[in-house]
MARVOGU-365100 format. One record per residue (C-alpha): residue in one letter; x, y, z; residue number from 0. Coordinates in pm, 1 decimal. Each point is the difference from the previous one (the first is absolute). Layout:
// MARVOGU-365100
padren = A x = X y = Y z = Z papa = NUM
...
// end
This chain:
// MARVOGU-365100
padren = V x = -7754.0 y = -12313.0 z = -23754.9 papa = 0
padren = F x = 57.9 y = 0.0 z = 361.0 papa = 1
padren = C x = -363.8 y = -43.8 z = 69.9 papa = 2
padren = C x = 53.2 y = -373.6 z = -209.6 papa = 3
padren = S x = 143.9 y = -116.0 z = 303.7 papa = 4
padren = L x = -286.6 y = 108.8 z = 264.8 papa = 5
padren = V x = -314.9 y = -163.3 z = -281.8 papa = 6
padren = A x = 221.6 y = -330.0 z = -33.1 papa = 7
padren = M x = 2.3 y = -21.9 z = 402.9 papa = 8
padren = N x = -308.7 y = 4.0 z = 5.0 papa = 9
padren = A x = -39.9 y = -204.4 z = -322.9 papa = 10
padren = S x = 176.2 y = -275.0 z = 173.7 papa = 11
padren = R x = -226.8 y = -38.4 z = 302.3 papa = 12
padren = N x = -260.1 y = -117.8 z = -225.3 papa = 13
padren = P x = -62.7 y = -386.9 z = 22.4 papa = 14
padren = P x = 51.1 y = -263.8 z = -299.2 papa = 15
padren = T x = -273.8 y = -29.6 z = -245.0 papa = 16
padren = P x = -95.4 y = -219.5 z = -330.7 papa = 17
padren = A x = 161.1 y = 239.1 z = -246.2 papa = 18
padren = F x = 302.1 y = 70.2 z = 248.2 papa = 19
padren = S x = 59.8 y = -285.6 z = 184.2 papa = 20
padren = Y x = 350.1 y = 17.8 z = 109.0 papa = 21
padren = G x = -129.9 y = 381.0 z = 157.8 papa = 22
padren = F x = 109.2 y = 329.2 z = -16.5 papa = 23
padren = E x = 322.0 y = -2.6 z = 195.0 papa = 24
padren = R x = 164.6 y = 82.8 z = -340.5 papa = 25
padren = A x = -156.9 y = 281.3 z = -44.4 papa = 26
padren = E x = 331.2 y = 150.0 z = 258.1 papa = 27
padren = I x = 223.3 y = -116.9 z = -238.3 papa = 28
padren = L x = -127.6 y = 145.4 z = -296.8 papa = 29
padren = A x = -29.4 y = 335.0 z = 236.0 papa = 30
padren = G x = 381.8 y = -35.6 z = 80.3 papa = 31
padren = F x = 96.2 y = -59.8 z = -377.0 papa = 32
padren = A x = -194.9 y = 327.5 z = -101.2 papa = 33
padren = N x = 156.0 y = 240.1 z = 281.2 papa = 34
padren = A x = 331.7 y = -175.4 z = -53.8 papa = 35
padren = A x = -35.4 y = 88.3 z = -387.8 papa = 36
padren = F x = -105.5 y = 315.9 z = 60.0 papa = 37
padren = L x = 329.3 y = 95.0 z = 270.8 papa = 38
padren = V x = 210.3 y = -152.7 z = -250.4 papa = 39
padren = F x = -136.6 y = 220.9 z = -303.6 papa = 40
padren = H x = -17.3 y = 287.5 z = 256.1 papa = 41
padren = G x = 363.1 y = -24.8 z = 42.0 papa = 42
padren = M x = 71.0 y = -57.9 z = -300.0 papa = 43
padren = T x = -154.6 y = 247.8 z = -209.0 papa = 44
padren = V x = 182.7 y = 270.6 z = 293.9 papa = 45
padren = V x = 292.3 y = -93.4 z = -77.7 papa = 46
padren = V x = -52.2 y = 75.7 z = -345.2 papa = 47
padren = H x = -179.8 y = 302.2 z = 23.3 papa = 48
padren = S x = 295.0 y = 168.9 z = 280.9 papa = 49
padren = I x = 292.6 y = -99.6 z = -273.3 papa = 50
padren = S x = -200.1 y = 180.7 z = -234.9 papa = 51
padren = W x = -58.7 y = 271.0 z = 282.8 papa = 52
padren = A x = 401.0 y = 28.5 z = 56.7 papa = 53
padren = A x = 136.5 y = 21.7 z = -306.2 papa = 54
padren = H x = -267.5 y = 295.3 z = -120.0 papa = 55
padren = H x = 57.1 y = 208.1 z = 352.2 papa = 56
padren = F x = 357.5 y = -129.3 z = -2.8 papa = 57
padren = G x = 88.6 y = 116.1 z = -330.1 papa = 58
padren = A x = -213.7 y = 322.5 z = -24.9 papa = 59
padren = G x = 142.3 y = 130.8 z = 391.0 papa = 60
padren = H x = -342.6 y = 115.9 z = 31.0 papa = 61
padren = H x = -114.0 y = 142.7 z = 417.6 papa = 62
padren = S x = -253.7 y = 123.4 z = 111.9 papa = 63
padren = E x = -110.2 y = 269.2 z = 260.9 papa = 64
padren = E x = -371.7 y = -231.1 z = 14.8 papa = 65
padren = H x = 177.0 y = -303.4 z = 77.6 papa = 66
padren = E x = 168.7 y = 97.3 z = 247.3 papa = 67
padren = S x = -298.5 y = 171.5 z = 188.0 papa = 68
padren = G x = -196.4 y = -327.9 z = -72.5 papa = 69
padren = V x = 273.1 y = -197.8 z = 181.6 papa = 70
padren = G x = -131.5 y = 193.3 z = 348.0 papa = 71
padren = A x = -355.9 y = -118.4 z = -45.5 papa = 72
padren = V x = 75.7 y = -386.8 z = -83.4 papa = 73
padren = F x = 196.8 y = -44.1 z = 292.1 papa = 74
padren = P x = -269.4 y = -14.0 z = 253.7 papa = 75
padren = V x = -211.2 y = -232.6 z = -244.4 papa = 76
padren = A x = 286.2 y = -246.5 z = -19.2 papa = 77
padren = L x = 77.7 y = 16.0 z = 349.5 papa = 78
padren = V x = -370.7 y = -148.5 z = 54.3 papa = 79
padren = M x = 8.0 y = -243.5 z = -238.5 papa = 80
padren = F x = 340.5 y = -125.3 z = 92.2 papa = 81
padren = A x = -148.5 y = -29.8 z = 339.9 papa = 82
padren = S x = -327.3 y = -166.3 z = -66.2 papa = 83
padren = N x = 154.8 y = -246.2 z = -246.7 papa = 84
padren = M x = 252.9 y = -100.3 z = 258.8 papa = 85
padren = Y x = -295.0 y = -104.1 z = 256.4 papa = 86
padren = G x = -151.8 y = -158.6 z = -236.4 papa = 87
padren = L x = 327.3 y = -225.0 z = -94.7 papa = 88
padren = S x = 33.1 y = -58.2 z = 323.2 papa = 89
padren = A x = -298.4 y = -156.5 z = 69.0 papa = 90
padren = F x = 40.0 y = -201.8 z = -301.6 papa = 91
padren = R x = 356.7 y = -105.6 z = 89.8 papa = 92
padren = L x = -81.1 y = -326.1 z = 141.5 papa = 93
padren = N x = -174.4 y = -144.6 z = -332.8 papa = 94
padren = A x = 275.5 y = 120.9 z = -215.4 papa = 95
padren = Q x = 237.6 y = -184.4 z = 174.5 papa = 96
padren = K x = -141.7 y = -316.8 z = -13.7 papa = 97
padren = P x = 168.0 y = -265.3 z = -183.9 papa = 98
padren = I x = -112.5 y = -58.7 z = -379.7 papa = 99
padren = A x = -87.3 y = -392.1 z = 53.6 papa = 100
padren = H x = -215.7 y = 81.3 z = 311.7 papa = 101
padren = R x = -170.3 y = 230.1 z = -167.1 papa = 102
padren = R x = -411.7 y = -41.7 z = -175.7 papa = 103
padren = G x = -170.8 y = 228.9 z = -233.8 papa = 104
padren = R x = -105.0 y = 216.6 z = 269.1 papa = 105
padren = D x = 361.7 y = 86.8 z = 74.0 papa = 106
padren = D x = 144.9 y = 65.1 z = -313.7 papa = 107
padren = N x = -334.0 y = 290.2 z = -50.9 papa = 108
padren = L x = 89.9 y = 144.6 z = 311.5 papa = 109
padren = H x = 376.2 y = 72.1 z = -73.5 papa = 110
padren = C x = -96.9 y = 140.2 z = -277.5 papa = 111
padren = V x = -180.2 y = 244.4 z = 207.0 papa = 112
padren = Y x = 334.4 y = 34.8 z = 191.9 papa = 113
padren = L x = 170.7 y = 51.0 z = -350.8 papa = 114
padren = H x = -248.7 y = 313.6 z = -20.3 papa = 115
padren = L x = 108.2 y = 152.7 z = 299.9 papa = 116
padren = L x = 350.7 y = -88.7 z = -53.1 papa = 117
padren = S x = -24.4 y = 209.4 z = -371.2 papa = 118
padren = N x = -224.3 y = 302.9 z = 196.7 papa = 119
padren = A x = 295.5 y = -16.9 z = 277.6 papa = 120
padren = L x = 283.1 y = 6.5 z = -253.7 papa = 121
padren = A x = -149.0 y = 278.4 z = -213.8 papa = 122
padren = A x = -45.7 y = 229.0 z = 312.2 papa = 123
padren = S x = 336.0 y = -79.7 z = 113.4 papa = 124
padren = G x = 176.2 y = 117.9 z = -294.0 papa = 125
padren = I x = -259.9 y = 302.1 z = -28.5 papa = 126
padren = L x = 148.3 y = 82.8 z = 338.7 papa = 127
padren = F x = 359.9 y = -77.8 z = -86.4 papa = 128
padren = S x = -12.9 y = 260.5 z = -354.7 papa = 129
padren = A x = -191.8 y = 258.8 z = 250.9 papa = 130
padren = L x = 244.7 y = 3.1 z = 226.9 papa = 131
padren = M x = 293.2 y = 14.1 z = -206.5 papa = 132
padren = H x = -192.5 y = 297.3 z = -149.8 papa = 133
padren = K x = -19.4 y = 194.6 z = 312.0 papa = 134
padren = L x = 361.3 y = -45.5 z = 90.7 papa = 135
padren = R x = 140.8 y = 122.3 z = -309.2 papa = 136
padren = F x = 212.1 y = -273.1 z = -32.8 papa = 137
padren = G x = 9.3 y = 59.5 z = -394.1 papa = 138
padren = L x = -200.7 y = -338.7 z = -78.5 papa = 139
padren = Q x = -206.1 y = 254.1 z = -204.5 papa = 140
padren = Y x = -169.3 y = -362.1 z = -186.6 papa = 141
padren = V x = 46.4 y = -204.0 z = 277.4 papa = 142
padren = G x = -346.4 y = -176.1 z = -66.8 papa = 143
padren = G x = 85.4 y = -86.3 z = -368.4 papa = 144
padren = I x = 249.5 y = -220.9 z = 222.1 papa = 145
padren = V x = -205.0 y = -155.4 z = 271.8 papa = 146
padren = T x = -309.6 y = -52.4 z = -216.5 papa = 147
padren = P x = 160.8 y = -329.6 z = -236.4 papa = 148
padren = I x = 152.4 y = -114.9 z = 312.1 papa = 149
padren = Y x = -344.0 y = 5.7 z = 183.7 papa = 150
padren = A x = -142.9 y = -171.3 z = -307.9 papa = 151
padren = C x = 234.7 y = -260.3 z = -43.4 papa = 152
padren = G x = -55.5 y = -64.5 z = 385.6 papa = 153
padren = V x = -344.0 y = -74.5 z = -120.8 papa = 154
padren = V x = 87.5 y = -205.9 z = -224.0 papa = 155
padren = Y x = 246.3 y = -206.6 z = 165.0 papa = 156
padren = S x = -266.3 y = -45.6 z = 302.0 papa = 157
padren = A x = -319.2 y = -54.4 z = -196.5 papa = 158
padren = W x = 215.5 y = -312.7 z = -275.4 papa = 159
padren = P x = 12.0 y = -249.6 z = 230.1 papa = 160
padren = L x = -388.9 y = 12.6 z = 59.7 papa = 161
padren = F x = -58.1 y = 22.5 z = -343.6 papa = 162
padren = T x = 151.1 y = -279.4 z = -128.0 papa = 163
padren = R x = -118.2 y = -219.8 z = 290.8 papa = 164
padren = T x = -347.9 y = 79.9 z = -53.5 papa = 165
padren = A x = 35.6 y = 0.0 z = -438.4 papa = 166
padren = R x = 104.6 y = -386.6 z = 45.1 papa = 167
padren = I x = -312.0 y = -82.2 z = 228.2 papa = 168
padren = L x = -232.5 y = 169.9 z = -269.5 papa = 169
padren = L x = 224.2 y = -218.4 z = -271.7 papa = 170
padren = Q x = -44.4 y = -285.0 z = 158.1 papa = 171
padren = T x = 351.8 y = -96.5 z = 17.1 papa = 172
padren = T x = 126.5 y = -292.5 z = 152.4 papa = 173
padren = P x = 154.4 y = 99.5 z = 354.3 papa = 174
padren = A x = 363.9 y = -62.1 z = -28.8 papa = 175
padren = S x = 46.0 y = 14.2 z = 368.8 papa = 176
padren = L x = -134.1 y = -373.2 z = -10.0 papa = 177
padren = A x = 149.2 y = -124.9 z = -298.0 papa = 178
padren = S x = 190.4 y = -238.7 z = 145.0 papa = 179
padren = T x = -301.7 y = -135.0 z = 269.5 papa = 180
padren = V x = -230.9 y = -38.5 z = -322.4 papa = 181
padren = D x = 272.7 y = -219.8 z = -179.6 papa = 182
padren = A x = 61.0 y = -199.0 z = 328.6 papa = 183
padren = S x = -407.2 y = -19.9 z = 41.8 papa = 184
padren = L x = -50.3 y = -75.3 z = -411.5 papa = 185
padren = R x = 303.2 y = -275.2 z = 38.4 papa = 186
padren = Q x = -236.8 y = -195.2 z = 286.4 papa = 187
padren = C x = -282.9 y = -22.5 z = -222.7 papa = 188
padren = C x = 164.5 y = -144.3 z = -287.3 papa = 189
padren = S x = 104.4 y = -287.5 z = 314.3 papa = 190
padren = V x = -346.8 y = -37.6 z = 57.5 papa = 191
padren = A x = -107.4 y = -347.6 z = -101.9 papa = 192
padren = G x = -198.6 y = -6.7 z = -322.6 papa = 193
padren = V x = 158.9 y = 363.1 z = -112.9 papa = 194
padren = E x = 144.5 y = 23.3 z = -318.4 papa = 195
padren = R x = 120.0 y = 338.1 z = 5.6 papa = 196
padren = V x = -123.1 y = 328.1 z = 69.0 papa = 197
padren = V x = -113.8 y = 148.6 z = -359.3 papa = 198
padren = N x = -54.0 y = 375.6 z = 78.7 papa = 199
padren = T x = 28.8 y = 220.0 z = 324.6 papa = 200
padren = H x = -145.7 y = 407.3 z = 76.0 papa = 201
padren = L x = 54.7 y = 135.3 z = 275.3 papa = 202
padren = W x = -47.3 y = 338.3 z = 146.1 papa = 203
padren = F x = -89.1 y = 238.4 z = 242.9 papa = 204
padren = F x = -374.8 y = 108.1 z = 48.2 papa = 205
padren = S x = 136.5 y = 256.6 z = 237.1 papa = 206
padren = P x = 347.0 y = -34.3 z = 233.7 papa = 207
padren = G x = -45.4 y = -251.6 z = 209.0 papa = 208
padren = I x = -308.1 y = -241.9 z = -196.4 papa = 209
padren = L x = 183.1 y = -199.9 z = -277.5 papa = 210
padren = V x = -217.9 y = -157.0 z = -183.8 papa = 211
padren = G x = 84.2 y = -215.7 z = -322.8 papa = 212
padren = T x = -101.7 y = -322.5 z = -267.0 papa = 213
padren = L x = 153.6 y = -320.3 z = -51.1 papa = 214
padren = I x = -51.9 y = -212.3 z = -312.6 papa = 215
padren = V x = 112.7 y = -369.1 z = 100.4 papa = 216
padren = S x = 62.8 y = -286.8 z = -226.5 papa = 217
padren = V x = -93.9 y = -318.3 z = 192.4 papa = 218
padren = T x = -33.5 y = -352.3 z = -126.1 papa = 219
padren = R x = -319.5 y = -217.8 z = -82.5 papa = 220
padren = D x = -15.1 y = -182.2 z = 337.4 papa = 221
padren = A x = 86.5 y = 293.1 z = 213.5 papa = 222
padren = D x = -184.9 y = 69.2 z = 284.6 papa = 223
padren = H x = -144.4 y = 351.1 z = -69.3 papa = 224
padren = D x = -108.7 y = 104.8 z = 351.2 papa = 225
padren = H x = 324.8 y = -126.1 z = 179.6 papa = 226
padren = V x = 182.8 y = 179.8 z = -305.1 papa = 227
padren = L x = -205.4 y = 334.6 z = 73.7 papa = 228
padren = S x = 66.4 y = -26.6 z = 410.4 papa = 229
padren = R x = 363.0 y = -85.8 z = -22.6 papa = 230
padren = I x = 15.7 y = 297.2 z = -294.7 papa = 231
padren = K x = -190.8 y = 258.8 z = 210.6 papa = 232
padren = R x = 157.0 y = -91.0 z = 362.9 papa = 233
padren = I x = 372.7 y = 87.1 z = -164.2 papa = 234
padren = F x = -128.3 y = 264.5 z = -137.9 papa = 235
padren = A x = -183.9 y = 152.3 z = 353.5 papa = 236
padren = P x = 274.2 y = 126.8 z = 181.6 papa = 237
padren = I x = 58.9 y = 287.4 z = -290.0 papa = 238
padren = V x = -339.1 y = 36.3 z = -203.6 papa = 239
padren = S x = -287.3 y = 82.3 z = 144.8 papa = 240
padren = D x = -257.1 y = -68.4 z = -294.1 papa = 241
padren = L x = 153.7 y = -277.4 z = -279.9 papa = 242
padren = T x = -226.5 y = -173.4 z = -277.8 papa = 243
padren = V x = 145.8 y = -310.1 z = -123.8 papa = 244
padren = D x = -115.6 y = -125.3 z = -365.8 papa = 245
padren = L x = 73.2 y = -406.5 z = -27.2 papa = 246
padren = V x = 64.9 y = -98.8 z = -368.8 papa = 247
padren = K x = 17.4 y = -383.1 z = -45.6 papa = 248
padren = V x = 341.1 y = -136.4 z = -204.5 papa = 249
padren = S x = -145.4 y = -65.7 z = -366.4 papa = 250
// end
């Protein structure tokens, strides 16, 4: 799934075509959604598996010498894994801190890379903590069963905002953050000479920062269509990148 981000980055560089007239930037939104959905599903699966594991092992009181010997072997691997992922997190930190309002499709895609690294770093830290507790003989025999659900909840918590954000873009929902601005613009449209009312409005993000939409506007029989079109497009120009206006005469 992680490779989706790399493929999407390459695809988004392609210019628009007759079949894809808006270009391929939305490929990065799709990749971001796929990665975020994977992380959410992975985290929830780990939580369920951890609860099942804990119910079985705590109830049965299992203890394995083989498990004890395996702790020492996994410690250096987890340490290297943690260090490499922390280095990756530092490289993508600035992108992750960018305000949501200023993000584009590439930023969401790179944020998914950051979340994957964060997920791996959390997993490695959980392994290190569990191994350390076993080495120090603190009596926490099943500390892994406690740490793992905490790690999984952290993964779901970090990926959920990106999951819902990209899902709303793919579902072409009207951005709630622009509701008041859109309402004000529609009222201005109704005040244009010759306009009766705005019959239908569809506005959605093609990708972050690129708002497109269509308007169906009812006009009087004697309305100047060129004047109405230019006024409406001028009103929406500050917020809409690509606007299609359909004028319908009042019967």
